[in-house]
C-alpha positions in Angstrom: 3.9 2.4 24.4 1.2 -0.1 24.5 -1.5 0.1 27.1 -3.2 -3.1 26.9 -1.9 -6.4 28.2 -0.7 -9.0 25.8 -0.9 -12.5 27.0 -0.6 -16.5 25.9 -1.4 -19.7 27.5 0.8 -22.6 27.9 -1.5 -25.6 28.8 0.9 -28.1 29.8 4.3 -28.2 31.3 5.8 -30.2 28.2 4.7 -27.6 25.9 7.4 -25.6 24.1 4.6 -23.1 22.3 1.9 -20.9 23.9 -1.3 -19.8 21.8 -1.5 -15.9 21.9 -4.8 -14.2 23.3 -3.7 -11.0 21.2 -2.2 -10.1 18.1 1.6 -9.1 18.7 4.4 -7.2 16.8 8.1 -7.7 16.9 9.7 -6.6 20.2 6.3 -6.4 22.0 6.5 -8.5 25.2 4.2 -11.0 25.9 3.1 -12.5 29.4 2.5 -16.3 29.1 0.4 -18.1 32.0 0.5 -22.0 32.6 -2.3 -23.7 34.3 -0.8 -23.4 37.6 -0.7 -19.6 37.2 3.0 -19.3 36.8 4.0 -16.5 34.5 6.9 -15.9 31.8 7.6 -12.9 29.7 8.5 -13.7 25.9 9.7 -10.9 23.5 8.1 -11.3 20.2 10.2 -11.6 17.1 8.0 -11.0 14.5 4.3 -10.2 13.9 2.0 -13.1 15.2 -1.8 -12.9 14.7 -4.4 -13.6 17.5 -4.9 -17.3 18.3 -1.3 -18.5 16.8 1.5 -20.0 18.5 4.7 -18.3 19.9 8.0 -20.1 20.7 8.6 -20.6 24.5 12.1 -21.4 23.8 14.6 -22.5 21.2 13.6 -25.3 19.1 16.0 -27.0 16.4 15.1 -28.2 12.8 13.7 -31.9 13.2 12.7 -31.7 17.1 9.1 -32.0 18.1 6.6 -28.9 18.6 4.8 -29.8 21.9 1.2 -28.1 22.4 -1.3 -29.6 25.0 1.5 -32.0 26.1 1.3 -33.7 22.8 3.6 -33.5 19.7 1.8 -31.8 16.9 4.7 -31.5 14.6 8.1 -31.1 13.8 10.5 -27.9 13.1 11.1 -27.7 9.5 13.5 -24.9 10.3 15.4 -23.7 13.7 12.5 -21.8 15.8 13.9 -19.1 18.0 12.3 -18.0 21.2 9.4 -15.4 20.5 9.1 -16.5 17.1 5.6 -17.2 15.5 5.1 -21.1 15.2 2.9 -22.0 12.3 2.7 -23.9 8.8 5.7 -22.0 7.5 8.3 -23.6 10.1 6.1 -26.8 11.3 5.4 -29.8 9.6 2.3 -31.5 11.0 2.6 -35.3 12.5 -1.2 -35.2 13.1 -3.3 -37.4 10.9 -0.5 -38.4 8.6 -2.1 -41.2 6.5 1.0 -41.2 4.3 3.5 -42.2 7.4 1.0 -45.0 8.4 0.9 -46.5 4.8 4.7 -46.2 4.7 5.1 -47.9 8.2 2.9 -50.7 7.1 4.8 -51.5 3.6 7.9 -51.8 5.7 
């Protein structure tokens, strides 16, 4: 059994991901704290490195991934609660010059 506390941070009420301040493996339970001090527990579904994101709820393919209250990307596949959220299942919507060019050509 693990003795150290596994924690994560949810910065904004709109966020559907939290940043981990630990490395976590499948079946570990992570305590996520928000800015108001509210706490929820999330069971990790696979290995997640320190500083990476964990899904706080189910996100369907094509839905927004929200961090810091802002959309940071779009899910490229269904993401389950407790799953690692990273480049393998999210496409960034930040700094997308190709989208700006496409919008300007219409």
